[in-house]
N, C-alpha and C positions, 0 to 999 in steps of 0.2 A: 092383474098381478105384474105383468111385464112393465107397465107404466110405473107401478110402485117401486119395483126394483130399480128401474132407471132413475127415478127421482131421488131415491135414497142414496145414490152414488154422488149426488151433487155436492154434499159437504166435503167429499174427498177431492173435489176438482182442484182445490188449491194446494194439494200436496206438493212436495218438492218439485220445483221447476215447472209447475203448472201455473199459468199466469192469470187464470180467472179466480176471483175470490168474491166473497160477499161484500157489497158496498158498505161504506162506512155510514152508520145510521146516526140519527140525532146530531151530535156535534161533529161527527166524523166527516172527513172530506171525501169528495168524489171527484172523478175526472171531469174536466170541462167537455163540452160537446165537440170540440175540435182539437183533440190532442195532437201535438206535433212531435212527440218523442219517438225515438227509434228503438226497436228491439235489439239492434245490433251493437250499439255502443252508447256510452254516455254522451249527451249533447250539452255543450257548454257554450254560452255566449262568448264569442271570441273578443268582443269589445271590452267587457268588464270582468271576464273570468269568473262569472257567477252563473248559477243555474236559476231558471225561472219556470214556474208552473202555476197555472190557475187552478184553484180548488173551490169546491162549494162548501161553505161553512155557515151554519145558522141561516140557511136559505139565501145566502149572498155569495157572489163570486169574489174570491180573494186571490190576488196575485202574491205568491210566495217567492221570495228571492233569497238565496242562500249560497254559501261558499262550500267548497269541498271539505274544508276543515270543520265547519259546523256540522256537516253531514256525518263525518267520521265520529264526531263527539256524541251525537245522539244515538248512532248505531252502537258505539262502545257502551253507552248506558244500558241499552237493551241486552247486550252481550253479558254484562255483569249482573244485571238485576232481573232479567226476564228469562233468558235462555237457561240459566242454571236450575231454575225451578222445574222446568220440563225435563231436563236431564236427570234431576234428582228423583222425580216421580217415576220416570222410566226405569231408573236403576232399582228402585224398591219394588217395582212390579216384577222385574227380572229376578230379584232376590227371592220374592215370595213364590215365584214359579220354581226356582231351582234349589231352594234350601232343603228340599226333600232329599237331596244327595247326602247331606249331613244327617238328616233324620234316619235314613236307612242304615247308617253305621251304628246307630244306637240300639236300644232294646225295643224299638217301635214295633217291629213285626211280631216279636214274642208277646209284647203287652197287648196287642190288638188281635192276636190269634190269626194273623194273615200270612199268606205265602208271598213269595217275591212276585209271582205272576199276578196275584191279586193287587199288589201294590202298583205294578205296571199298568193294570187296567184303570186304576184310579188316576194315575198320571196322564193316561191317554184321554180320559174323560175331561180333564181340564182343557186340553186343546180343542176337544169337540165343543165344549161350552163357549170358548172364545169364537170359534167359527160360527156357531149358531146365531149369536146376536150381533155379529159384526155390523151388518147393515142397519138393523133397528137402532143400535146405539148411535150411529152417525146421524140417523134421522132425528133423534132426540137432541143431539148436540146442535144440529142446524136450527132447531126450533127455539131452544132456550138459551143457547150461547155456550161457548167453551168455558167461559169464566165461571159458570155455574156447574155445568155437567161434569167436566173433567175432575175438579176437586171432589165432587160427590162420589164419582166412581172410585177414586183413590181411598176415600174414607170407608166406603162400603166393603171394598175387597180387603182392606186392612182389618175390619171387624171380622170378616169371614176367616181371615188368616188366624186371628186369635182363637176363634171357635174351633179350629182344627185340633187344639190341644185337648178337646173333650172327646175325640174319636175313640170308640171302644171296639169297633169291629169293621169288617169290610164294607157293610152297608153305609155306615157313617162316613167312611173314607171316600166311597164313591160319591156320596151326596156333597161332601165338603169340597172335593176337587171340582165337581161339575159346577157348583155355585160360584166357586172362586173364578173359574173360567168365564162364566156368564157375566160376573161383575167386571172383569177386565176387558170384555169385548169392546172393540172400537177405540181403545185408548191410543194405539199407535197411529192409525190414520187421523184420529181426532187431534192428537198432539201435533202431527205434521201439518194438518190443516191450519191450526192456530199459528204455528211458526210461519207459514206461508203468508199470513196476513201482516206479519211484522218484518219480513225480509224480502228483498228483491230476488229475482231469478239468479243473478250473479252471486248473491250472498248465500243462497240456500244450501248449496252443495257442502260447503264447509260446516254450516250449522247442522246439517243432517248428520255428518260424521260425529260432531260433538254430541248431538242428541243420542246417537247410538253408542257413544263411548262408555257411558255409565253401565248399560246392560252388558257390554262386552267384558267389563271387569267385575260384574255382579257375582260371578261364581267365586271369585277370590274373596270378596267381602262376605259372601254367604258362608264360605268355608271357615273364615275367621270367626264369624258369629257362632257358627256351629261348634267350633273347637272351644270357644269360651262358654257357651251354654251347656255343653256336655260336662263341663267341670262343676256345674251347679246341680248335678244329679242328686236328688233327695232333698235339696233346699226347698223349704216351703211345702214339702210333701209332693213335689212335682218331679217327674222324670226329666231327663236331659232333653229328650225330643219335645216335651211340652214347653220347656223353656225356650227352645228354638222358635216355635210358633208364636209364643207370647211376645218375645222380644221383637221379632220381625213384624208382627201384627201391630203392636203399639207404635213402633217406629214409623210404619206406613201411615197410620192414622195421623200422627203428628205432621208428617209431610203433607198429607191431604189438607189439614187445617192451615198449614202455611200457604199452600196453593190457593185455598179459598180466601185467605187474607190478602194475598199480594198479586194474584193474576188479574190484571185489569181487563175491562171490556174492550178497550182500544187505546191507542196512543193518547187520545184526548180524555181518558178517564183514569189516569194514574194518580189522581188525588183522592181516591176512595179505597178504604180497606174493607174486607169482607163483602165483596160484590156491591160496594156503594153504601153500606150501612154505617161506616165510620169515616168521617172526613179527615183528611190528613194533608200534609204538604206533598204536592205532586213531584215525582222524580223526573217528569218531563214538563217543562214550563209550557205555556200556551204557544209560544213561538217554536219551541223545540218540537212540540206535537205537530204543528203545522208543517214544519220541515220534514218530519218523519213521514207524514202522510203524502206530502207533495213528492218526495223523492221516490216513494213506491209507485205512485201513479205515473211519474215521469219515466221510470224504467219499464213498468208493466201497465200500460194504459188500459188494458182490458180488465184490470182489477176493479175498475169502476163500473163494469158492465155485468157483474155476476148475477144480478137480478134477472137478466135476460138469458142466462146460460141454461140450456135445456139439454139434458142427457136422455136420449131416446133409446128404445130397444135396438134401433139400427146401430147406434154407437157400440152397444154391448156386443152385438153380432159381429160388427166390424173388427173389434179387438179379438174376439174368440176365434175368428176365422182368419186372422192375419198371421201368416207363418212366422213373422218376425217377433211376435209376442211369446211364442211357445218356448224358444230356447231359454229365455229368462226364467220361465216357470219351471221348466225341467231342471235347470241348474239349481233353482231354489229347493225343489223337492228332493233332489239327489244330494247336492253339496251340503246343505244344512244338516240333513239327516244322516250323512255319513259319519258325523261326530256327535249328533245330538244325544245319543244314548250315553255317551261318556259324561255329559253334564249331570246326568242323574246317577249313574252307577260308577263313575270314576273313583269316588272316595271309597266305595265298597270294594272295588277291585284292588285299590291300594292297600286297604285293610287286609285283604286276603293274602298279601305278600308278607304278612307277619307283623304289621304295624298295629298300634292301638287305635281306637276310634278317634281320639283327639289328635294323635300324630297324623293319621290318615287325612283328616280334614286340613291340618296345617300344610301337609305336602301337596294338597290340591290348590294352594294359593298361587304359586309362581306362574303356572301355565296361562291362566286367563289374563294376568297382568302383562305378560310378555305378548300375548295375542293382541291386546289393546294397543300397546306401544308399536308393535309391528304394523298394526292396522293404520295407525296414524302416519307411519312412515310411507306406506304405499299410497295412502290417500293424498299425502303431500306430492308424491311423484305424479299421481294421476291428475291432480289439480294443475300441475305445471305442464305436463306433456299430453294430457287428454288421451291416454292409452288404457282404457278400462279392461279390455280383453287380456292384455299382457299381464296386468296386475293380478287379475283373478286367476289366470292360468298359473302364475307363480304360486299363489295360495293353494291351488289344487294339487300341484306337484309336491309341495311341501307336506300337505296333509297326507297324500298317498304314501309318501316315503315313510312317514311315521306309522301309518296303519299297517304297512307291510312288515315293518320291524316288530310291531306288536303281535302279528300273526306268527312270526318266526321264533320269537323269544319265548322261553318257558315261563309260566306263571307259578313260580316257586319262591320260597323265601331265600333260597340260595342265590337265585338270580334276581333278587328283588330290585336292586339298584339299577341294573341294566334295563329291566322292564319298566321301572319307574321313569328312567330317562327317556325312553321311547314314548311313554305316555305324556310326558311334558312336551316333547317335540310336537305331538299331535295337537295338544291343547294350546300350544304357543303359536300355531299357524296364524298368519295375519287375518284379522277380522275383515271380511270382504262383503258382507251383506249390504252395508250402506252404499258401496260402490255399485253393486248390481242394481239396487233401487234407483240410484241416480242415473245410471246408464239407461235403464228402461224409460225413465221420465224424459230424458234428453232426446231419445230416438222415436218417441211417439209423435204421430203426425199432427193431431189437433188437441186442444185443451180437453175436449170431451173424451177423446180416446185415451189421453194420458190419465184422466181421472178413473176411467173404467179399468185400464190396465193396472194402475196402482192398486186399486181395490182388489182385483183378482190376485195380484202378487201377494198382498198381505194375507189374503185368505189361504193361498197355497202354503205360505210360510207357516201359518198356524195349523193347517191341515196336516202338514208333514209331521207335526209333533205327536199326532195320534198313533203313528207307527214307528217313529224314530227310536223310541225307548224299547219297543217290543223285541228288538233283535237280541237283547241280553236276557235270555230266558234262564230259569233256575236249572233246568236239565242240562244246560250247556256249560254251567260252571264246573270247575274254575278256569278251564282253558279257553272257553268261549271261542272255539274254532269256527263254529257256524256264524257267530256274531261278527268276528273279524272278516270273514269272507263276505258277509253281507255289506259291511261298511266299505270294504275295498271295492266291491262291485258298484256301490253307489258313487264312490269317488271316481271310478273309471268313467262312469256315465257323465258325471259332472265335468271332468276334464275334457272328454270328447266333445261335449256340447259346446263348451266355451271356445275351444279351438275352432270348431266348425263355424260357430257364430261369428267369431272374429274374422276369419277368412272370408265369410259370406259378406260381411259389411265392407271389407276392403275391396272385394270384387264389385259390389254395388257402387261404391264410390268412384272406382275407375270408369264404370259404365256411365255414371252420372256426369263425370267430368267431360266425357266425349259428347254427351248430349248438350251440355251447357255451352259448348262452342257454337253449336247450330241454333240453340234455343236460349238466348240470353234471359228470357223472361223467367226461366227456372231459377234464377239467382235468388228469388225470394225463399227458396227451399234450402238454401245453404245454412247449415247449422254452425259451422265454425271453419276458420281458415288456419292452415298450417303452413306458414311461410307464404308462398304464392299459390298453394293448392287450396281449393274450396271443396268442402265435403258435405254430403247430404246426411251421412250417419257418423256418429261417434263409434269408434271401435276400440 
């Protein structure tokens, strides 16, 4: 069993900033046996200002020579034709998870004869289902390929989303949410694995932020869809909540079909639609595909060695017993869940302030949009200054300030706008999860440990969803004093862990700098330079 678990983590080895990936098969290129590239910087032939890399193609060694302008052009093509598909799929997955917020403002509980606590149980089962098949899903992806498996996943969970419109009671609700979670299992690490095959280490950080951008605004889109669907109450004999599930489910299925049509097997297979069934004009020419593969190998030479990558139980143990891993996981389990309940019950709370169901959903839109934009701003700052801890601390302080205001303000129609403003402040806090994921990947010691750490992190993120919604209990309404105390407590833990983690890495860097003076061979462990300073850890 231990061996199976370890092997199943291999598909995640190429998640953001992990340099090992599956070798290009068939027409795909692989690294030469004597790569000369550096992991630290771009290497350019100073004589002709061009890049050179030997690749293997069709069983022959081919020297690929290209310019920086050509490289920018092929990357730009992937950014406009490849990356948006994955962002779109992730967005609809998030909408399908969180549209229950709009559903709960309708007549759903009355029509299905359920209590709020039963609805909460179903929501938790979704997250349990995601965790349950996370590893098996990635095993399947590794065997049949992301270009098959990921679109199939999207289509299946879209179908299950549609079927939720037929829920009649709590049993049907529990089953629907559990199966929806099972269908979504493994999508996030699978999507990141696929992106890692298309982008170099230096490029992945920004693409990861873009990948997470859609989900960060999904609550806003979901609220708009819910507001529109609730206006269809009675049309076609369907309730408003049934229209929400129907619209979201069909839209998801359409996105899955688009992904099946356009996600290629590799840069050398962009001339086939529907997984190679329909030939078409390639959006990467043969030369562009060669350049695309060569530049990845040049930056990350180990990507041609993924067939030899073995993740053992010792790698798993090393990550789980490494004290540096746990702060990321604790921050994930506390920080995300400090506000996770609001993504489900936020619209219901707004409705309790005296607003209609439709207006409550519309008022839920601004917060997530602002959070996404604020997240992009701090991501830009981190990308420039490499200060992850400072940025996440800023997000934690912002969130805590809003939660404390929600605890102090009355939940009454008379004070509705002040309470709503505090609710917007909390939901508009900068999206920080992509930064924490990237920070973890950067500071992991080996590719194997990065893969294991990333898988554990995603598992914790999903596991937190099983309890994050439970803090908003029916008996605690409408003031939710217990809920706000729980959220504030989680926020305090999050803030404390991030501050201690940042200080710990800064202390470790000072200690490393002193050792580096006497032991120059440690220079290979330097992750980045800040002026003249050389650091072992990002902080």
